[in-house]
N, CA, C and O atoms as a GROMACS GRO file, in nm:
protein
  340
    1MET      N    1   6.899   7.909  11.190
    1MET     CA    2   7.006   7.802  11.252
    1MET      C    3   7.063   7.844  11.378
    1MET      O    4   7.123   7.951  11.390
    2LYS      N    5   7.041   7.743  11.490
    2LYS     CA    6   7.065   7.763  11.616
    2LYS      C    7   7.182   7.846  11.651
    2LYS      O    8   7.277   7.843  11.573
    3LYS      N    9   7.189   7.923  11.762
    3LYS     CA   10   7.277   8.028  11.780
    3LYS      C   11   7.411   7.910  11.835
    3LYS      O   12   7.523   7.951  11.808
    4SER      N   13   7.406   7.807  11.889
    4SER     CA   14   7.523   7.744  11.922
    4SER      C   15   7.572   7.696  11.805
    4SER      O   16   7.693   7.714  11.794
    5ARG      N   17   7.507   7.628  11.693
    5ARG     CA   18   7.584   7.584  11.565
    5ARG      C   19   7.638   7.681  11.486
    5ARG      O   20   7.721   7.656  11.399
    6LYS      N   21   7.589   7.810  11.514
    6LYS     CA   22   7.615   7.934  11.440
    6LYS      C   23   7.762   7.969  11.515
    6LYS      O   24   7.858   7.989  11.441
    7ILE      N   25   7.778   7.976  11.640
    7ILE     CA   26   7.894   7.996  11.692
    7ILE      C   27   8.018   7.888  11.666
    7ILE      O   28   8.134   7.921  11.642
    8LEU      N   29   7.971   7.756  11.676
    8LEU     CA   30   8.054   7.649  11.643
    8LEU      C   31   8.133   7.672  11.491
    8LEU      O   32   8.249   7.653  11.456
    9ILE      N   33   8.035   7.713  11.434
    9ILE     CA   34   8.091   7.741  11.260
    9ILE      C   35   8.202   7.842  11.265
    9ILE      O   36   8.306   7.829  11.200
   10TYR      N   37   8.179   7.939  11.340
   10TYR     CA   38   8.274   8.058  11.347
   10TYR      C   39   8.386   8.026  11.412
   10TYR      O   40   8.491   8.076  11.372
   11VAL      N   41   8.388   7.939  11.520
   11VAL     CA   42   8.510   7.912  11.612
   11VAL      C   43   8.595   7.795  11.516
   11VAL      O   44   8.717   7.810  11.503
   12LEU      N   45   8.535   7.694  11.457
   12LEU     CA   46   8.599   7.633  11.364
   12LEU      C   47   8.673   7.686  11.241
   12LEU      O   48   8.772   7.631  11.194
   13ALA      N   49   8.616   7.799  11.192
   13ALA     CA   50   8.650   7.882  11.101
   13ALA      C   51   8.801   7.985  11.157
   13ALA      O   52   8.906   8.008  11.096
   14VAL      N   53   8.765   8.018  11.262
   14VAL     CA   54   8.901   8.079  11.334
   14VAL      C   55   8.996   8.008  11.331
   14VAL      O   56   9.096   8.046  11.270
   15ILE      N   57   8.993   7.882  11.398
   15ILE     CA   58   9.080   7.796  11.434
   15ILE      C   59   9.159   7.766  11.312
   15ILE      O   60   9.282   7.773  11.308
   16ILE      N   61   9.072   7.726  11.196
   16ILE     CA   62   9.134   7.677  11.074
   16ILE      C   63   9.227   7.783  11.022
   16ILE      O   64   9.344   7.758  10.996
   17SER      N   65   9.179   7.893  11.009
   17SER     CA   66   9.242   8.027  10.966
   17SER      C   67   9.362   8.053  11.066
   17SER      O   68   9.473   8.065  11.014
   18PHE      N   69   9.353   8.061  11.186
   18PHE     CA   70   9.434   8.066  11.261
   18PHE      C   71   9.574   7.984  11.232
   18PHE      O   72   9.688   8.033  11.232
   19LEU      N   73   9.540   7.860  11.207
   19LEU     CA   74   9.645   7.767  11.171
   19LEU      C   75   9.725   7.766  11.048
   19LEU      O   76   9.840   7.724  11.036
   20THR      N   77   9.654   7.816  10.961
   20THR     CA   78   9.683   7.804  10.817
   20THR      C   79   9.748   7.914  10.753
   20THR      O   80   9.845   7.900  10.679
   21ILE      N   81   9.687   8.038  10.787
   21ILE     CA   82   9.743   8.170  10.727
   21ILE      C   83   9.863   8.221  10.771
   21ILE      O   84   9.938   8.277  10.691
   22PRO      N   85   9.900   8.207  10.925
   22PRO     CA   86  10.022   8.235  10.949
   22PRO      C   87  10.134   8.142  10.888
   22PRO      O   88  10.240   8.200  10.865
   23GLU      N   89  10.130   8.019  10.862
   23GLU     CA   90  10.205   7.921  10.817
   23GLU      C   91  10.228   7.997  10.663
   23GLU      O   92  10.334   8.044  10.624
   24ILE      N   93  10.112   7.995  10.594
   24ILE     CA   94  10.144   8.043  10.442
   24ILE      C   95  10.214   8.168  10.457
   24ILE      O   96  10.321   8.177  10.396
   25VAL      N   97  10.173   8.275  10.530
   25VAL     CA   98  10.280   8.410  10.526
   25VAL      C   99  10.386   8.392  10.564
   25VAL      O  100  10.465   8.456  10.494
   26LEU      N  101  10.447   8.321  10.661
   26LEU     CA  102  10.586   8.307  10.712
   26LEU      C  103  10.672   8.211  10.613
   26LEU      O  104  10.794   8.209  10.623
   27ARG      N  105  10.600   8.126  10.510
   27ARG     CA  106  10.654   8.062  10.414
   27ARG      C  107  10.668   8.130  10.293
   27ARG      O  108  10.762   8.094  10.222
   28THR      N  109  10.582   8.238  10.245
   28THR     CA  110  10.587   8.287  10.124
   28THR      C  111  10.654   8.422  10.118
   28THR      O  112  10.721   8.457  10.021
   29VAL      N  113  10.630   8.507  10.242
   29VAL     CA  114  10.700   8.638  10.250
   29VAL      C  115  10.850   8.624  10.290
   29VAL      O  116  10.901   8.547  10.371
   30SER      N  117  10.915   8.728  10.204
   30SER     CA  118  11.065   8.737  10.206
   30SER      C  119  11.094   8.780  10.360
   30SER      O  120  11.006   8.826  10.434
   31GLY      N  121  11.217   8.761  10.394
   31GLY     CA  122  11.268   8.793  10.550
   31GLY      C  123  11.272   8.954  10.543
   31GLY      O  124  11.235   9.015  10.644
   32GLU      N  125  11.304   9.010  10.455
   32GLU     CA  126  11.306   9.164  10.448
   32GLU      C  127  11.172   9.229  10.456
   32GLU      O  128  11.160   9.342  10.504
   33THR      N  129  11.076   9.165  10.414
   33THR     CA  130  10.945   9.200  10.429
   33THR      C  131  10.879   9.195  10.572
   33THR      O  132  10.802   9.280  10.615
   34LEU      N  133  10.920   9.082  10.638
   34LEU     CA  134  10.900   9.056  10.768
   34LEU      C  135  10.977   9.157  10.874
   34LEU      O  136  10.931   9.192  10.983
   35VAL      N  137  11.094   9.194  10.823
   35VAL     CA  138  11.157   9.294  10.904
   35VAL      C  139  11.074   9.427  10.908
   35VAL      O  140  11.047   9.487  11.012
   36ARG      N  141  11.039   9.465  10.785
   36ARG     CA  142  10.972   9.598  10.807
   36ARG      C  143  10.827   9.592  10.844
   36ARG      O  144  10.768   9.698  10.866
   37LEU      N  145  10.768   9.485  10.851
   37LEU     CA  146  10.644   9.468  10.924
   37LEU      C  147  10.668   9.473  11.048
   37LEU      O  148  10.594   9.547  11.114
   38SER      N  149  10.783   9.395  11.124
   38SER     CA  150  10.805   9.392  11.257
   38SER      C  151  10.832   9.543  11.306
   38SER      O  152  10.768   9.588  11.401
   39GLY      N  153  10.922   9.614  11.243
   39GLY     CA  154  10.960   9.763  11.276
   39GLY      C  155  10.828   9.825  11.302
   39GLY      O  156  10.805   9.890  11.404
   40PHE      N  157  10.717   9.798  11.184
   40PHE     CA  158  10.596   9.881  11.213
   40PHE      C  159  10.509   9.816  11.328
   40PHE      O  160  10.425   9.890  11.378
   41THR      N  161  10.518   9.707  11.368
   41THR     CA  162  10.410   9.634  11.429
   41THR      C  163  10.467   9.633  11.589
   41THR      O  164  10.389   9.597  11.677
   42SER      N  165  10.591   9.670  11.619
   42SER     CA  166  10.661   9.661  11.731
   42SER      C  167  10.642   9.784  11.803
   42SER      O  168  10.692   9.808  11.912
   43LEU      N  169  10.566   9.862  11.736
   43LEU     CA  170  10.549  10.010  11.804
   43LEU      C  171  10.666  10.089  11.845
   43LEU      O  172  10.653  10.149  11.951
   44GLY      N  173  10.774  10.101  11.784
   44GLY     CA  174  10.914  10.151  11.820
   44GLY      C  175  11.000  10.092  11.899
   44GLY      O  176  11.073  10.152  11.978
   45GLY      N  177  10.998   9.953  11.880
   45GLY     CA  178  11.077   9.866  11.989
   45GLY      C  179  11.020   9.842  12.116
   45GLY      O  180  11.092   9.792  12.202
   46LEU      N  181  10.886   9.873  12.146
   46LEU     CA  182  10.815   9.855  12.261
   46LEU      C  183  10.833   9.719  12.311
   46LEU      O  184  10.870   9.683  12.423
   47PHE      N  185  10.794   9.636  12.188
   47PHE     CA  186  10.763   9.494  12.203
   47PHE      C  187  10.873   9.435  12.114
   47PHE      O  188  10.932   9.507  12.034
   48SER      N  189  10.904   9.294  12.128
   48SER     CA  190  10.979   9.211  12.062
   48SER      C  191  10.925   9.204  11.908
   48SER      O  192  10.810   9.172  11.882
   49PRO      N  193  11.019   9.238  11.810
   49PRO     CA  194  10.978   9.256  11.686
   49PRO      C  195  10.899   9.115  11.638
   49PRO      O  196  10.790   9.105  11.582
   50PHE      N  197  10.989   9.016  11.676
   50PHE     CA  198  10.913   8.884  11.600
   50PHE      C  199  10.778   8.861  11.659
   50PHE      O  200  10.676   8.840  11.593
   51LEU      N  201  10.787   8.866  11.807
   51LEU     CA  202  10.654   8.865  11.860
   51LEU      C  203  10.539   8.944  11.818
   51LEU      O  204  10.425   8.898  11.811
   52SER      N  205  10.572   9.060  11.790
   52SER     CA  206  10.478   9.156  11.755
   52SER      C  207  10.435   9.094  11.606
   52SER      O  208  10.317   9.084  11.574
   53VAL      N  209  10.523   9.062  11.535
   53VAL     CA  210  10.472   9.019  11.398
   53VAL      C  211  10.363   8.906  11.403
   53VAL      O  212  10.257   8.902  11.340
   54MET      N  213  10.420   8.805  11.504
   54MET     CA  214  10.335   8.696  11.530
   54MET      C  215  10.204   8.726  11.575
   54MET      O  216  10.114   8.654  11.532
   55ILE      N  217  10.178   8.809  11.644
   55ILE     CA  218  10.057   8.864  11.719
   55ILE      C  219   9.971   8.933  11.597
   55ILE      O  220   9.851   8.911  11.586
   56PHE      N  221  10.037   9.012  11.512
   56PHE     CA  222   9.979   9.075  11.419
   56PHE      C  223   9.918   8.968  11.314
   56PHE      O  224   9.800   8.981  11.281
   57ILE      N  225   9.988   8.875  11.266
   57ILE     CA  226   9.969   8.786  11.180
   57ILE      C  227   9.850   8.695  11.222
   57ILE      O  228   9.763   8.656  11.144
   58GLY      N  229   9.857   8.667  11.350
   58GLY     CA  230   9.744   8.567  11.450
   58GLY      C  231   9.622   8.645  11.433
   58GLY      O  232   9.524   8.598  11.375
   59LEU      N  233   9.624   8.772  11.484
   59LEU     CA  234   9.493   8.857  11.490
   59LEU      C  235   9.452   8.869  11.339
   59LEU      O  236   9.332   8.849  11.318
   60ALA      N  237   9.519   8.893  11.246
   60ALA     CA  238   9.472   8.927  11.108
   60ALA      C  239   9.405   8.804  11.059
   60ALA      O  240   9.300   8.817  10.997
   61SER      N  241   9.466   8.664  11.085
   61SER     CA  242   9.397   8.550  11.044
   61SER      C  243   9.259   8.532  11.110
   61SER      O  244   9.160   8.485  11.054
   62ILE      N  245   9.266   8.574  11.234
   62ILE     CA  246   9.151   8.555  11.303
   62ILE      C  247   9.038   8.644  11.245
   62ILE      O  248   8.927   8.595  11.228
   63LEU      N  249   9.062   8.762  11.218
   63LEU     CA  250   8.971   8.899  11.172
   63LEU      C  251   8.920   8.796  11.020
   63LEU      O  252   8.805   8.764  10.990
   64VAL      N  253   9.038   8.764  10.951
   64VAL     CA  254   8.995   8.703  10.808
   64VAL      C  255   8.881   8.576  10.804
   64VAL      O  256   8.782   8.566  10.731
   65GLY      N  257   8.927   8.489  10.899
   65GLY     CA  258   8.815   8.395  10.934
   65GLY      C  259   8.703   8.435  10.956
   65GLY      O  260   8.620   8.409  10.869
   66ILE      N  261   8.661   8.503  11.063
   66ILE     CA  262   8.529   8.555  11.077
   66ILE      C  263   8.458   8.632  10.978
   66ILE      O  264   8.337   8.624  10.958
   67ILE      N  265   8.556   8.723  10.904
   67ILE     CA  266   8.471   8.770  10.765
   67ILE      C  267   8.436   8.682  10.681
   67ILE      O  268   8.332   8.693  10.616
   68ALA      N  269   8.522   8.578  10.669
   68ALA     CA  270   8.509   8.475  10.560
   68ALA      C  271   8.349   8.403  10.579
   68ALA      O  272   8.264   8.401  10.490
   69VAL      N  273   8.334   8.353  10.697
   69VAL     CA  274   8.225   8.291  10.779
   69VAL      C  275   8.104   8.417  10.729
   69VAL      O  276   8.016   8.389  10.647
   70TYR      N  277   8.113   8.530  10.779
   70TYR     CA  278   8.016   8.611  10.743
   70TYR      C  279   7.975   8.634  10.614
   70TYR      O  280   7.856   8.618  10.585
   71VAL      N  281   8.062   8.672  10.523
   71VAL     CA  282   8.044   8.657  10.375
   71VAL      C  283   7.985   8.546  10.316
   71VAL      O  284   7.896   8.559  10.231
   72VAL      N  285   8.030   8.428  10.356
   72VAL     CA  286   7.964   8.285  10.296
   72VAL      C  287   7.828   8.298  10.342
   72VAL      O  288   7.741   8.304  10.255
   73ILE      N  289   7.796   8.304  10.466
   73ILE     CA  290   7.669   8.318  10.518
   73ILE      C  291   7.566   8.385  10.436
   73ILE      O  292   7.463   8.337  10.388
   74LYS      N  293   7.618   8.517  10.427
   74LYS     CA  294   7.537   8.621  10.328
   74LYS      C  295   7.505   8.578  10.216
   74LYS      O  296   7.392   8.594  10.170
   75ILE      N  297   7.621   8.503  10.142
   75ILE     CA  298   7.591   8.453  10.010
   75ILE      C  299   7.497   8.355   9.997
   75ILE      O  300   7.414   8.352   9.906
   76TYR      N  301   7.510   8.261  10.101
   76TYR     CA  302   7.413   8.147  10.123
   76TYR      C  303   7.291   8.168  10.108
   76TYR      O  304   7.220   8.112  10.025
   77GLN      N  305   7.244   8.282  10.217
   77GLN     CA  306   7.112   8.344  10.244
   77GLN      C  307   7.065   8.406  10.131
   77GLN      O  308   6.946   8.392  10.105
   78GLY      N  309   7.146   8.482  10.047
   78GLY     CA  310   7.094   8.549   9.934
   78GLY      C  311   7.056   8.457   9.816
   78GLY      O  312   6.959   8.478   9.744
   79SER      N  313   7.157   8.331   9.799
   79SER     CA  314   7.107   8.248   9.703
   79SER      C  315   6.999   8.154   9.754
   79SER      O  316   6.950   8.087   9.663
   80MET      N  317   6.956   8.134   9.855
   80MET     CA  318   6.847   8.067   9.893
   80MET      C  319   6.699   8.143   9.889
   80MET      O  320   6.586   8.094   9.886
   81ARG      N  321   6.741   8.279   9.890
   81ARG     CA  322   6.621   8.400   9.874
   81ARG      C  323   6.565   8.388   9.733
   81ARG      O  324   6.446   8.398   9.702
   82ILE      N  325   6.702   8.359   9.625
   82ILE     CA  326   6.670   8.359   9.495
   82ILE      C  327   6.596   8.214   9.445
   82ILE      O  328   6.515   8.198   9.354
   83LYS      N  329   6.645   8.132   9.522
   83LYS     CA  330   6.619   7.980   9.475
   83LYS      C  331   6.450   7.977   9.510
   83LYS      O  332   6.365   7.925   9.438
   84ASP      N  333   6.425   8.044   9.637
   84ASP     CA  334   6.274   8.037   9.659
   84ASP      C  335   6.166   8.089   9.588
   84ASP      O  336   6.049   8.049   9.584
   85LYS      N  337   6.224   8.192   9.526
   85LYS     CA  338   6.103   8.283   9.436
   85LYS      C  339   6.101   8.212   9.311
   85LYS      O  340   6.026   8.249   9.221
   0.00000   0.00000   0.00000
């Protein structure tokens, strides 16, 4: 696969995960859990609690997107090797 196509796949997966995962988290997680998470991620009040939670969830969703693409590529490559044998 060309390098530009691989980068495009990673970028699209990151964008999709960045737009969907925080939405799902904010809709499903209770307010008390978000408050506890904001206390943990704000580094003792150094940052705004809500902003720190949003940054943390955004970075986590980007990481999940990258890992998901990597895992799917490895599974696909493994299935192609089995199919070729």
